[in-house]
Phi, psi and omega in degrees: 000132180285138174266128180240168169300136189299331180297336184275001182264009183287318181198174184297322177303311182291322177299312181299314179298313179300313186288335186245337186233314190300125177087357178276123180305124182247132181236358180278122184300325180295318177293322178298322177291317179306310183288333174298317179290316181294319178295321177294321179294331183286340184313121179084000181235173176277153178296326179301323177302320180284317179303320180295335183255004187304313179296323176296320177297318180301317179292312184295324184253037174048048179054034177058039172282104187297331177293318178291316182297321180297335183266002180300135178256183184300323180293322177292321178298317178297322177298316179297322181291346176263354184277106182289354180277351179236176175282116186268064178250119184305315181299321181288322178293314177298324178298320179300317180292313178300316181293330176296319179295315179295322179301315179297319179296319178296318178300320178298318183286320188251356182090330175197159176290327177301315178302318178301310181295319184295335180295342179276342185269140177303122181058019179066022182244147178303148178278127181257110177262165181225061181283139178272333179216159180299330182294341179279339187285126181285158176274339179204160180223172176301321180293319179294328176292320179295314180294316179303313181299316180294319180295318179298320178299330181272003174099003178286154175229166187055045179227046175294167184302328179287317177297318180297321180294319176299322177296315179300319178295312183299318184274004177074017173290336177222137178263103180250020169294134177296155187299331179281346182290138182297340180276345185303307182290320179302310181290329179292339181264002181263152179240000000 
């Protein structure tokens, strides 16, 4: 039997996500945008709530094509607010459109969103932690506060330090699999 991070033992959705994506270094800008939107949508909700709606988000937000999302007008926003397959919170939907615009600007400046994120990491490499239990893992760090502050300065929203840290974990900027988890070493060996 595989040992996993305890949060991933709640249901099959979370197990699948944990086993295949969480903590794996991601460098594809489209995936980085997808998770930026999903993490923002998750604010105040459980991650499982978002995972259950992930395919609906992909459909509703044009498979997370940031160029298309940045061009959404008021009628598209109203359409999204009627879509029961996503979280119908006006601030979160508007944030997705706003963040797409900011995302494009960051890409123009740095060549990719990945380049922008990697500049925050020591030597451009993921941070490898060695937590023994989930209770040791912080909800935010000095680095997530620094990234959050920079992103807010660039016009992003729903990017507080806690959301940014969850994003860093999801995108493999930090390996927060507990040491007993079978993914800890696997993710620790990825760049």
